[in-house]
C-alpha positions as CSV (number, residue, x, y, z in Angstrom):
1,M,0.0,0.0,0.0
2,I,1.3,3.5,-0.9
3,R,0.2,6.2,1.5
4,L,0.5,10.0,1.3
5,E,-0.6,12.3,4.1
6,I,-1.6,16.0,3.7
7,L,-1.7,17.7,7.1
8,G,-3.1,21.2,7.4
9,L,-1.9,23.4,10.2
10,S,-5.1,24.9,11.7
11,N,-5.5,27.9,14.1
12,F,-2.8,29.8,12.3
13,P,-2.3,33.3,13.7
14,E,-2.7,36.5,11.6
15,I,0.7,37.2,10.0
16,K,2.2,40.7,10.3
17,P,5.2,42.3,8.7
18,G,8.4,41.2,10.3
19,D,7.0,37.9,11.7
20,D,9.3,34.9,11.8
21,L,7.4,32.3,9.7
22,C,9.9,29.6,10.5
23,K,9.3,29.8,14.3
24,I,5.6,30.3,13.8
25,I,5.3,27.2,11.6
26,I,7.2,25.1,14.2
27,S,5.0,26.5,17.0
28,V,1.7,25.9,15.2
29,A,2.7,22.4,14.2
30,E,3.4,21.6,17.9
31,K,-0.1,23.0,18.8
32,N,-1.6,20.7,16.2
33,N,0.3,17.8,17.7
34,I,2.3,17.4,14.5
35,K,6.0,16.7,14.9
36,L,7.9,17.9,11.9
37,M,10.1,15.1,10.4
38,D,12.9,14.5,7.9
39,K,11.6,14.5,4.3
40,D,8.4,16.3,5.1
41,I,7.3,18.7,2.4
42,I,6.1,22.1,3.8
43,V,3.8,23.9,1.4
44,I,3.3,27.6,2.4
45,A,0.7,30.0,0.9
46,Q,2.3,32.9,-0.8
47,K,0.1,35.3,1.0
48,I,1.6,34.8,4.4
49,V,5.1,35.0,3.0
50,S,4.3,38.3,1.4
51,K,2.7,39.6,4.6
52,A,5.8,38.6,6.7
53,E,8.1,40.3,4.2
54,N,5.9,43.4,4.1
55,R,5.1,43.1,0.5
56,I,1.9,45.0,1.1
57,V,0.7,48.1,-0.8
58,N,-1.9,50.7,0.0
59,L,-3.3,51.8,-3.3
60,N,-4.1,55.2,-1.8
61,N,-0.4,55.9,-1.9
62,I,0.0,55.1,-5.6
63,K,0.0,57.7,-8.4
64,P,-0.9,56.1,-11.8
65,S,1.4,56.7,-14.7
66,K,0.2,57.6,-18.2
67,R,0.6,54.0,-19.2
68,A,-1.4,52.8,-16.2
69,L,-4.2,55.2,-17.1
70,E,-4.3,54.0,-20.7
71,L,-4.4,50.3,-19.6
72,S,-7.1,51.2,-17.0
73,R,-9.3,52.5,-19.7
74,I,-8.8,49.3,-21.7
75,T,-9.2,46.8,-18.9
76,G,-11.6,48.7,-16.6
77,K,-9.3,48.1,-13.6
78,D,-8.4,50.7,-11.0
79,P,-5.6,52.8,-12.5
80,R,-3.7,52.6,-9.1
81,F,-3.9,48.8,-9.2
82,V,-2.7,48.8,-12.8
83,E,0.3,51.0,-11.9
84,V,1.3,48.5,-9.2
85,I,1.0,45.7,-11.7
86,L,3.3,47.5,-14.2
87,R,5.9,48.1,-11.5
88,E,6.0,44.4,-10.8
89,S,6.1,43.4,-14.5
90,K,8.7,43.0,-17.2
91,R,6.1,43.4,-20.0
92,V,2.4,43.3,-20.8
93,I,1.3,40.2,-22.7
94,K,-2.4,41.0,-23.1
95,A,-4.8,43.8,-22.1
96,V,-8.5,43.4,-22.7
97,R,-11.7,44.3,-20.8
98,G,-11.4,42.7,-17.4
99,H,-8.0,41.1,-18.0
100,L,-4.4,42.2,-17.7
101,I,-1.9,39.4,-18.4
102,V,1.8,40.2,-17.8
103,E,5.1,38.6,-17.4
104,T,6.3,39.3,-13.8
105,K,9.8,40.3,-12.8
106,H,10.1,36.6,-11.7
107,G,9.3,35.4,-15.2
108,I,5.8,34.1,-14.4
109,V,3.1,34.8,-17.0
110,C,-0.1,35.5,-15.1
111,A,-3.0,37.9,-14.5
112,N,-2.3,41.1,-12.5
113,A,1.4,40.1,-11.8
114,G,0.1,37.9,-9.0
115,I,-1.1,41.0,-7.0
116,D,-4.1,40.1,-4.9
117,R,-6.7,41.6,-2.5
118,S,-8.0,38.3,-1.0
119,N,-7.1,37.4,2.5
120,V,-5.1,40.6,3.0
121,A,-7.1,43.2,4.9
122,G,-10.7,42.9,3.7
123,R,-10.4,46.1,1.7
124,R,-10.0,46.8,-2.0
125,D,-7.3,49.4,-1.5
126,I,-4.8,47.1,0.3
127,V,-3.1,44.5,-1.8
128,T,-0.1,42.1,-1.6
129,L,2.7,41.6,-4.1
130,L,4.5,38.4,-4.7
131,P,7.7,37.9,-2.6
132,E,10.7,39.6,-4.2
133,D,12.5,36.2,-4.4
134,S,10.2,33.2,-3.5
135,D,13.0,30.7,-3.8
136,R,15.1,32.6,-1.3
137,S,12.1,32.9,1.0
138,A,11.6,29.1,0.8
139,D,15.3,28.4,1.4
140,N,15.4,30.7,4.4
141,I,12.6,28.9,6.1
142,R,14.1,25.5,5.2
143,Q,17.5,26.4,6.6
144,C,15.9,27.8,9.8
145,I,14.0,24.6,10.4
146,K,17.1,22.6,9.9
147,K,19.0,24.8,12.3
148,L,16.3,24.7,15.0
149,L,15.0,21.1,14.7
150,G,18.0,19.3,13.0
151,I,15.8,17.9,10.2
152,D,15.9,18.2,6.5
153,V,12.6,19.2,4.9
154,A,11.6,20.6,1.5
155,V,9.7,23.9,1.3
156,I,7.4,25.0,-1.5
157,I,5.7,28.4,-1.7
158,S,2.5,28.2,-3.6
159,D,0.1,30.6,-5.3
160,T,-3.1,30.3,-7.3
161,Y,-3.3,30.8,-11.0
162,G,-5.4,30.1,-14.1
163,R,-4.1,28.0,-16.9
164,P,-4.2,28.5,-20.7
165,L,-7.1,26.8,-22.3
166,R,-8.4,25.3,-19.1
167,M,-11.2,26.7,-16.9
168,G,-10.7,27.2,-13.1
169,H,-7.7,27.8,-11.0
170,I,-5.0,25.6,-9.4
171,D,-2.1,26.2,-7.0
172,M,1.4,26.2,-8.4
173,A,4.9,26.4,-7.0
174,I,6.5,29.9,-7.2
175,G,9.3,29.1,-4.7
176,V,11.1,25.9,-3.8
177,S,13.9,24.7,-1.7
178,G,15.3,21.2,-1.2
179,I,13.3,19.3,-3.8
180,E,13.7,18.4,-7.4
181,V,10.8,20.2,-9.1
182,F,10.4,17.6,-11.9
183,K,9.8,13.9,-11.8
184,D,11.6,13.0,-15.0
185,Y,10.5,9.8,-16.8
186,R,12.5,10.4,-19.9
187,G,14.7,7.5,-20.8
188,T,12.8,5.1,-18.5
189,T,10.3,2.4,-19.7
190,D,6.6,2.0,-19.1
191,M,5.1,-1.3,-17.9
192,Y,5.3,-2.8,-21.4
193,G,9.0,-1.8,-22.0
194,Y,8.2,1.3,-24.1
195,V,10.9,3.9,-23.7
196,L,9.4,7.2,-22.5
197,R,10.9,10.2,-24.4
198,V,8.9,13.3,-23.3
199,K,7.1,12.8,-20.0
200,R,8.4,15.1,-17.2
201,I,6.0,15.7,-14.4
202,A,5.9,19.1,-12.7
203,L,6.1,17.6,-9.3
204,A,6.4,20.9,-7.4
205,D,3.2,22.1,-9.0
206,E,1.4,18.9,-8.3
207,L,2.4,19.1,-4.6
208,A,1.2,22.8,-4.5
209,S,-2.2,21.7,-5.9
210,A,-2.5,18.8,-3.6
211,A,-1.8,21.1,-0.6
212,E,-4.6,23.4,-1.8
213,L,-7.1,20.6,-1.2
214,V,-6.6,21.1,2.5
215,M,-5.3,24.7,2.4
216,G,-8.3,26.2,0.5
217,N,-8.5,29.7,-0.9
218,G,-11.3,31.2,1.2
219,A,-11.7,31.6,5.0
220,E,-10.1,28.2,6.0
221,R,-7.1,29.9,7.7
222,I,-4.8,27.0,6.9
223,P,-1.9,28.6,5.0
224,V,0.6,25.9,5.7
225,V,0.3,22.2,4.9
226,I,2.7,19.3,5.6
227,I,2.9,16.6,2.9
228,R,4.3,13.4,4.3
229,G,5.2,10.0,2.8
230,L,6.4,11.1,-0.7
231,K,9.9,9.9,-1.8
232,Y,11.6,12.7,-3.7
233,K,15.0,13.8,-4.8
234,V,16.7,16.6,-2.9
235,S,17.9,19.4,-5.3
236,N,19.1,23.0,-5.3
237,N,17.0,23.9,-8.4
238,K,14.6,26.9,-8.4
239,A,11.0,27.3,-9.2
240,S,11.9,29.6,-12.1
241,I,12.8,26.5,-14.2
242,L,9.0,25.7,-14.3
243,N,8.5,28.9,-16.4
244,M,8.3,27.9,-20.0
245,P,10.6,30.0,-22.3
246,E,8.8,31.9,-24.9
247,R,10.5,30.0,-27.8
248,K,8.5,27.0,-26.7
249,W,5.1,28.7,-26.6
250,L,2.7,27.0,-28.9
251,F,-0.1,29.5,-28.4
252,K,0.5,33.2,-28.6
């Protein structure tokens, strides 16, 4: 029997700028009677990482640029919100009524540069930005847990995105530390001996989506999930390798 556990840490406190997420995760796990173990995978919602790192913006302090005003007229979005999106982006991919798709500074192609109002302050004028470097954030938490508890874990920072040509949203990995982000089947054989040539599973994204089943996206207040029982390879790779280079885009 193969068994995989997904353990949500409930009763998580409200995270404020400057909070030490590593120590809070350890403390909340103990209160949930969960002992963190070697090879655990800790999936953390982007929102609390952004809050702890003070990646919070009050739109009342933002003055829209000419470009932001132009895109606001096209999309119907708050020009202050559009200005913040532009500041967090390399380029605009698509702007139509109700939608602004960009490539973020991190190389992620998504709506609104990952900037969000949900689970922030309950107000439309307060938003969170993505962490400046989600891989570094994940690694800092991983190294802290190793230092304090003497165990090796993997850390994934997740966020919610739509997908091209698919309805609905899923959680994906935007920061990783201590885990190989792909499960690569290329060069191996299937059950009939056929050599697989293409198949490479985005393991980190699958784990982020699995965690969301427990984490939720509403009022669940479970921003950290422990995935236990999965065998994985330890790696120093970054979440950015999950971003498909434009030369491989089949749809534009």
